N, C-alpha and C positions, 0 to 999 in steps of 0.2 A: 847131512845130505842137502844138496841144493834143490830148489824148487823150480827154477827156470830150466826149460828144455832147450829151446832155440828161439831165434827171432826169424820170422818169415815175412819178408816184404810183400806188399800187394801192388801188383802192376795193373794199371787201368789201360786197357787196350781196345782198339777198334775192331781187331780181327782176332778173336780168341783162338780159332782153329790154327791159324798161321803161327801164332805165338807158341801154342802148345807143341806144334810140329817142330818149331825152331828149338825149343828146349829138349824135346825127346830125340829128334833125328840128328841134330847138329851137336848139342851139348851133352848128350848122354843121360839126361834126366829120365825118370819114369813118371808117367801120369797116373796118379793115384785116384784123382777125381777129374772127370772131364764132362761137365754138364753143359747145358745150353748157354749159360752166361757166367760160368765160374769153372775154374780148374785149379788143381793143386798138383804141382810137380815137385819131385824130391830126388835128391842124389846124395848118398852118404848122410852127412849131417846138415845139408843145405836144402831148404824148402822155399818155394815161391808160390804165392797165391796169385792167380791171374783172373781179373774181373773184366768182363765185357762191359764197356762203358762209353757213353757218348760224350763224356767229359775228357776223354783221352786227348791230349794235345798232339797236334801234328808236329813232328820233329824232323821230318825229312830234310828240311832246309838248314838244319843246324850244322855247324862245322864240328869236326871231331872234338875240338877242345872245349866246346861249350854245350855239348849234349848232356842232358840230365842223366845222372846215374840212378838207375832203378834198383840195382842190386850190386853190392860189393861182396864178393865171396872170397874169404881167406882160404888159401890152399897151402899145403906143406911143400909141394914141388911143382912150380908153375911150368917148368920145362917138360916134365913128364906129362902133365895135362896137355900141353901144346902138342907134344908128339902123339898122344892118343887121339886128339881131335883134328890134327892137321889135314887129313884127307877130306874131312867134312867141312872144315873151315875154308879150304881151297875152293869149295863150290859157291861160297858167298862172294859178292862184289868185293874187289880189293880194298876199297875204302871202309868196308864193314869190319875189318880185322886190323886192330892197331896194336903194335907191339909184338912181342913183349919189350918193355923198356924199364930200366932202373930209374926210379924217381928219387928226388932229393930228400923226400920224407922217409926213406928207408924201406920202400916197397918195390918189388919187381911186379909190373902189371901188364896184363893182357886185356884189351877192351874188345868186346864183340858186340856189334850193333844188332839189336833185335829187329824183327820185321816192321815194328811201328817207329823205329828210329831211336829207341832208348838204348842206353849203354849198359851192358852187363860187364862188370869188371871183376877179373880174377886177380888176386894179389897175394904175393908171397913176401914175408918179412925178409929183408936182406941185411938189416942193421941191428946191432945189439943195443943201441941206445933208444930205450923206450921213453915215452913221455912221462914226466914225473907224475906220481900219484897225487891228484888234486886234494885228497883228504889229509895230506901231511903238510 
């Protein structure tokens, strides 16, 4: 039996309520905890911890190619997720939804920009050539 359950990234944000609303209203997550300065959102096997923080960096001026990735969420069927979220994604500014696009590293990716400018990336494996096991 394995001991690890999942990894949950922590996003430092300036507007906790807007970020929680983004995850719940746009991306279909459920807010399990939504306190004054902390929230935990979850969908299927993916969780994100959101922390209200004055150290959050302003990312609004970043170009799509150099935005920081706060979360990379692996999915089995990216096109099905896109079809599910399309109506809600269409309410975002056009530059806040990038892709989907097949990448040279064997992933099909959809990038959605959160209210604070961080990139939430959904990726589906499209290649069968995995990286070699570093232990061998």
